[in-house]
Structure formats: structure tokens, C-alpha cells
C-alpha positions in Angstrom: -20.9 8.0 18.8 -20.2 11.7 19.0 -22.2 12.1 15.8 -24.9 9.4 15.8 -26.6 10.8 12.7 -24.0 9.2 10.5 -24.8 5.7 12.0 -28.5 6.3 11.6 -28.1 7.3 8.0 -26.1 4.1 7.4 -28.5 1.7 9.0 -31.4 3.4 7.1 -30.0 2.4 3.7 -32.0 -0.5 2.2 -29.1 -2.7 1.3 -27.6 -2.3 4.8 -31.0 -3.3 6.3 -31.2 -6.3 3.9 -27.8 -7.6 5.0 -28.4 -7.1 8.7 -31.7 -8.9 8.4 -30.0 -11.8 6.5 -27.5 -12.2 9.4 -30.1 -11.8 12.2 -32.5 -14.3 10.6 -29.7 -16.7 9.8 -30.3 -16.6 6.0 -26.5 -15.9 5.9 -24.2 -17.5 8.5 -22.5 -14.9 10.8 -19.0 -16.0 9.5 -16.5 -14.6 7.0 -17.8 -17.2 4.4 -21.4 -16.1 5.1 -20.6 -12.4 4.6 -19.0 -13.2 1.3 -22.5 -14.3 0.0 -23.9 -10.8 0.6 -23.8 -7.7 -1.7 -22.8 -5.0 -2.5 -19.2 -5.8 -1.7 -18.2 -2.4 -0.4 -21.0 -2.3 2.1 -20.2 -5.9 3.2 -16.5 -4.9 3.6 -17.5 -2.1 5.9 -19.8 -4.3 7.9 -17.1 -7.0 8.2 -14.6 -4.5 9.6 -17.2 -3.4 12.3 -17.9 -7.0 13.3 -14.2 -7.8 13.6 -13.5 -4.7 15.6 -16.3 -5.6 18.0 -15.0 -9.2 18.4 -18.1 -10.8 16.7 -15.9 -12.2 13.9 -12.4 -13.5 14.3 -9.6 -11.3 12.8 -8.9 -11.9 9.1 -7.0 -10.0 6.4 -9.7 -7.9 4.7 -7.8 -7.4 1.5 -7.2 -11.1 1.1 -10.9 -11.8 1.6 -11.8 -9.1 -1.0 -9.4 -10.6 -3.5 -10.8 -14.1 -3.0 -14.3 -12.7 -3.6 -13.2 -10.9 -6.7 -11.5 -14.1 -8.0 -14.6 -16.2 -7.6 -16.5 -13.7 -9.7 -13.7 -13.2 -12.3 -12.8 -16.7 -13.3 -16.3 -17.8 -14.5 -16.1 -14.9 -17.1 -13.4 -16.9 -18.9 -15.3 -18.9 -21.5 -12.6 -21.4 -22.6 -12.6 -24.2 -20.0 -8.9 -25.1 -20.5 -7.8 -21.5 -20.1 -10.0 -21.2 -17.0 -8.4 -24.2 -15.5 -4.9 -22.8 -16.2 -5.8 -19.5 -14.7 -7.3 -21.2 -11.6 -4.0 -23.0 -11.1 -2.0 -19.8 -11.5 -4.3 -17.9 -9.1 -4.1 -20.7 -6.5 -0.5 -21.7 -6.6 1.2 -18.4 -7.4 -1.0 -15.4 -6.7 -2.9 -16.5 -3.6 0.2 -18.3 -2.2 2.2 -15.1 -2.4 -0.6 -13.0 -0.9 -0.9 -15.4 2.1 2.9 -15.2 2.6 2.7 -11.4 2.6 -0.3 -11.4 5.0 1.8 -13.5 7.4 4.2 -10.6 7.8 1.6 -7.9 8.1 -1.8 -6.6 6.8 -2.0 -6.6 3.0 -2.5 -3.3 1.3 -5.0 -2.5 -1.5 -2.1 -1.8 -3.8 -0.8 -5.4 -3.2 -4.1 -7.0 -4.0 -4.7 -4.6 -7.0 -1.3 -5.8 -8.3 -2.5 -9.4 -7.9 -5.7 -8.6 -9.9 -3.7 -7.0 -12.6 -1.5 -10.1 -12.9 -4.5 -12.3 -13.5 -6.2 -9.9 -15.9 -3.0 -9.7 -18.0 -2.7 -13.5 -17.9 -6.3 -13.6 -19.3 -5.4 -11.0 -22.0 -2.3 -12.9 -23.0 -4.2 -16.1 -23.5 -6.7 -14.2 -25.6 -3.7 -12.8 -27.6 -2.6 -16.4 -28.3 -6.1 -17.5 -29.3 -6.3 -14.6 -31.8 -3.0 -15.9 -33.3 -4.4 -19.5 -33.5 -2.2 -20.8 -30.7 -2.6 -22.2 -27.2 -0.2 -21.8 -24.3 1.3 -25.2 -24.9 2.5 -24.2 -28.4 3.4 -20.6 -27.6 6.5 -19.3 -29.5 9.0 -16.6 -28.8 7.4 -14.5 -31.6 4.1 -14.6 -29.7 5.7 -13.3 -26.6 7.7 -10.6 -28.4 4.6 -9.4 -30.2 2.7 -9.2 -26.9 5.2 -7.0 -25.2 5.7 -4.9 -28.4 2.1 -3.6 -27.8 3.2 -1.8 -24.6 5.9 -3.1 -22.4 5.2 -1.0 -19.3 1.5 -1.8 -19.2 2.1 -5.5 -19.8 5.2 -6.0 -17.5 3.2 -7.8 -14.9 2.7 -10.6 -17.4 6.2 -11.7 -16.3 4.7 -13.6 -13.4 2.3 -15.7 -15.4 4.9 -16.6 -18.1 7.6 -17.6 -15.5 5.0 -19.7 -13.6 3.8 -21.3 -16.9 7.4 -22.2 -18.0 8.4 -23.5 -14.6 5.1 -25.6 -14.4 5.7 -26.9 -18.0 2.5 -25.5 -19.3 4.4 -23.7 -22.1 7.8 -24.0 -23.8 10.8 -22.1 -22.5 10.9 -18.5 -23.8 12.9 -15.4 -23.1 11.0 -12.8 -21.3 11.9 -9.2 -22.3 13.3 -6.9 -19.6 13.5 -3.2 -19.5 14.6 -0.9 -16.7 11.7 0.7 -14.8 13.8 2.8 -12.4 12.3 5.3 -10.0 11.7 8.8 -11.3 14.4 11.4 -10.8 14.4 13.1 -7.3 13.4 16.7 -7.0 16.3 19.1 -6.2 17.2 20.1 -2.7 16.0 23.7 -3.5 12.6 22.3 -4.5 12.4 20.1 -1.4 13.1 23.1 1.0 10.6 25.2 -0.9 7.9 22.6 -0.4 8.7 22.3 3.3 8.3 26.0 3.7 4.9 25.8 2.0 3.9 23.2 4.6 4.6 25.7 7.3 3.0 28.8 5.7 0.0 27.4 3.8 -3.0 27.3 6.2 -5.3 26.5 3.2 -3.9 22.9 3.1 -5.6 20.5 5.5 -3.4 19.7 8.5 -3.6 16.0 7.9 -2.1 16.4 4.4 0.6 18.8 5.7 1.7 16.3 8.4 1.8 13.4 5.8 3.9 15.6 3.4 6.3 16.4 6.2 6.9 12.8 6.9 7.7 12.3 3.2 9.9 15.3 2.6 11.7 15.4 6.0 12.1 11.8 6.9 11.9 10.0 3.5 9.0 7.8 4.6 6.9 5.9 2.0 3.1 6.3 2.2 2.7 2.6 3.0 4.6 3.1 6.3 3.2 6.5 7.0 -0.4 5.2 7.0 0.6 2.4 9.5 2.0 4.8 12.1 0.1 5.2 15.4 -0.3 8.2 17.6 1.9 6.3 20.1 4.8 6.7 17.6 4.7 10.5 18.4 6.5 11.1 21.7 6.5 14.4 23.7 9.2 14.2 26.3 11.1 17.0 28.2 9.8 19.6 25.8 11.0 17.7 22.8 8.9 16.0 20.1 10.1 12.7 18.7 8.6 10.4 16.0 9.4 6.7 16.1 10.2 5.6 12.6 13.1 3.3 13.7 15.5 3.1 16.6 16.2 5.5 18.1 13.2 7.8 17.5 13.9 10.8 15.2 13.7 14.4 16.7 11.1 16.7 15.1 12.4 20.2 14.6 10.4 23.4 14.9 8.0 24.4 13.5 7.0 20.9 12.5 6.9 19.7 16.1 4.0 22.1 16.9 2.2 21.1 13.7 2.4 17.4 14.7 1.2 18.0 18.2 -1.7 20.1 17.0 -2.7 17.4 14.6 -2.9 14.7 17.3 -5.8 16.6 18.8 -7.8 16.8 15.6 -7.2 13.5 13.8 -10.0 12.8 11.3 -12.5 9.9 11.2 -12.8 9.6 15.0 -16.3 11.1 15.6 -18.3 8.0 14.5 -18.6 4.4 15.7 -16.0 3.4 13.1 -12.8 4.5 14.8 -13.6 6.3 18.0 -10.7 4.8 19.9 -8.3 4.5 17.0 -4.6 4.8 17.7 -3.7 5.2 14.0 -2.0 8.5 13.2 -4.2 8.6 10.1 -7.4 6.8 10.9 -9.4 5.5 8.0 -13.2 5.4 7.4 -13.4 1.7 8.0 -13.5 0.1 11.5 -10.1 -0.6 12.9 -8.4 0.5 9.6 -6.0 3.3 8.9 -6.2 5.5 5.8 -4.9 3.7 2.8 -1.9 4.9 0.8 -4.1 4.9 -2.3 -6.4 7.5 -0.6 -3.5 9.6 0.7 -1.4 9.7 -2.5 -3.9 11.6 -4.7 -4.5 14.2 -2.1 -0.8 15.0 -1.9 -0.3 14.9 -5.6 -3.2 17.3 -6.2 -1.7 19.7 -3.7 1.6 19.6 -5.6 3.6 17.5 -3.2 5.4 14.7 -5.2 5.8 11.6 -3.0 8.3 9.3 -4.7 10.6 12.0 -6.1 10.3 13.9 -2.8 11.1 10.8 -0.7 14.1 10.0 -2.9 15.4 13.6 -2.6 15.0 13.4 1.2 16.9 10.2 1.8 19.7 11.3 -0.6 20.2 14.5 1.4 20.0 12.7 4.8 22.8 10.2 3.9 25.0 13.2 3.1 24.4 14.6 6.6 25.1 11.5 8.7 26.5 8.0 8.3 24.3 5.7 6.2 23.9 3.0 9.0 22.7 5.7 11.4 20.1 7.0 9.0 19.0 3.5 8.2 18.3 2.7 11.9 16.6 5.9 12.6 14.3 5.9 9.6 13.6 2.1 9.3 15.6 1.6 6.1 17.9 -1.2 5.1 21.6 -0.6 5.7 22.6 -1.8 2.3 20.1 0.6 0.6 21.3 3.7 2.5 25.0 2.8 2.0 24.4 2.4 -1.8 22.7 5.8 -1.9 25.5 7.4 0.1 28.0 6.1 -2.5 25.9 7.3 -5.4 25.6 10.8 -3.9 29.3 11.1 -3.1 28.9 10.9 0.7 32.2 10.9 2.7 31.1 9.5 6.0 32.4 6.0 5.2 36.0 7.5 5.1 35.8 8.5 8.8 37.5 6.1 11.2 35.4 4.9 14.1 36.0 6.1 17.6 35.9 9.2 19.8 36.7 12.3 17.6 35.8 14.9 20.3 39.5 15.3 21.5 
């Protein structure tokens, strides 16, 4: 470690010593299941990541393990045994099944598992809502559902999953689930986008890490979930040109952002301790082998005045006006249908051009 004091400080904490002693003396098996018996969970998660990075434990999806641990603590708080049984079935056959499917395609994010937690919590609240009206799920009526959503549709929208599962599993009568549009916020204007990009060049008071992330949002329309999964290998410096690999082919990085990106590579954070000394992540996190999470990056950009979703929407809409939608899709890792639809909405004319060589 370049800075061993941080490691010494960590191992000197009483709860860390207690957990390490439990593993060393075999009071807790050195397995994922054994670690799940230890507390506090944040410290255990940090220790688990270190052990996986060093090859002591086999790889496992950390967010899935954290959700399973949370679930074993949450379900016993439901006092009604019938409701607890229903919720256990919902968590097993719907929520965890979906999380495992997502984990099969790539690491889960904390936002995905938080969404899963919210689904279960809203299912618990809905069953409590029925109990207050003197009903069970089996005799739930349309009026019960409508009254539930009338209390705040947006906050209770994730109840959709539980109700659909309950109807399909015949745990409740067929009901109509209300639907309202929850479209993305309006994009910022092109003038605002360019002004923000100029700030990224001129404002040295903003950490370079945040400026680079904001450039990837405002210049290349990248979501934070993909930005945080980029590696330093995705930045290429060839023949005096800087490229960033977001799709195929890699996208050129114009000046002065190319110099900013190269400078950042030499001063990435969280690489001075034993956690991520050899990390290839473009944005290394504080946990072993893990990148920074979108949930950690989003508030930083928001507090600095860089809107992520409206800025990303503005960027992709401008890009499909400058080049054919399929080209933009391949370079930036978007779906062809999505960029084509955006091009039509923004009045793009590239689709009217006939294919072929137009240089003559």
C-alpha cells in the first residue's frame, strides 16, 4: 500500500478485529454464507470484496448477497404469518428470480437492488392498507386498489409488480392497475449544454474526476450506469489522437477534452490503498475490485449544477441531427431503434439520404 496508515486504521477498529478473529478461529466459516453471519453489514461487505479480490472467496455478486441478507432481516418483521408467507413467495419467485437473471448478464447495481427492496416494502405497505380496510389479498377489490394509488401514484408505482404477480398467481382477484405516464424530464437546450461544456474546461475548482464524468454525459450522452463501468483501457491514445471506446468504432475525443481525459488517467482516485491499487476502472471505487457507483457519482454532479438525465437527453438528440442514427447508435452503444426514433422526433433528415458514395 502506498498509504499503509489507512489499512492500519481499518484493522484497529474493534468490529473489524472481531470479524477477522471469528474467521481465523473458525467461529464463522470462511465462506459467503459464513460472512453473512457477521455484523455490521457495511464492514462485512468491504471485507467480502477484499477476500474475493485476493482469491480467498469465489466470485459472487455482492449486491445480490446484500439483498438476500436484507431480505432475511426484513421478512421476520411482518407479524401476520399469512402475509409473511405471501411476501416470501413474491420475493423468491419474482424479485430474486429477476435479480438472478440480471446478474447473469452483468454485475447488479445498487439502484437495481434498491428498486427490489422498494418493491417488497410497498407490497408490505399494500397488505397493511388492506388490513386497515378489513380485507385480505384474497378478497381485495378494485376500490381498494384505486384508493391505494390515490394516495400517491408516483411513490407507489412499484406496487405494480406485486399486484401483477398476485393476480397471475391467483392470490387475488383480477383488478385493473392504474397507469400514468412517467416520461423522462425535458432535455436542456443546446445553448445550456454548450455553456456547461465550457464550464468543464474553464472551472479548475471542480474536481477533475467530476469534470471527466460530466463530459461523458454531455458530449457522448452516456448514462452513469455505463460511465462507472468504463475501464482505463477504454481510453486509447494512438497517433496523437485520443479515442474513447463506448461502442464500435471508438469515438474521437476533441480538444480540449482529450487533454483533460489523459491528465485524469494519471490521477484516478482510490488507487493509493490496498483496496484498488491495480484497478483498471476509469472511476475506481472505495471497495476492492469495484468501480464507483452511479449512486455516488450522481449527487456530486447534481450539486455542481450538471444535470445528468436532461443533459444526456439533450446530447443524444443533438448527435442524431449531426450524423445518421445507426452510426451514432454503434459508436455510443445505443440501440438502433432508439436513436432512429429520436432522429424522427427531432426532425433529422439523414434517413432521406440514399446510400452510396456521395463524394463525386
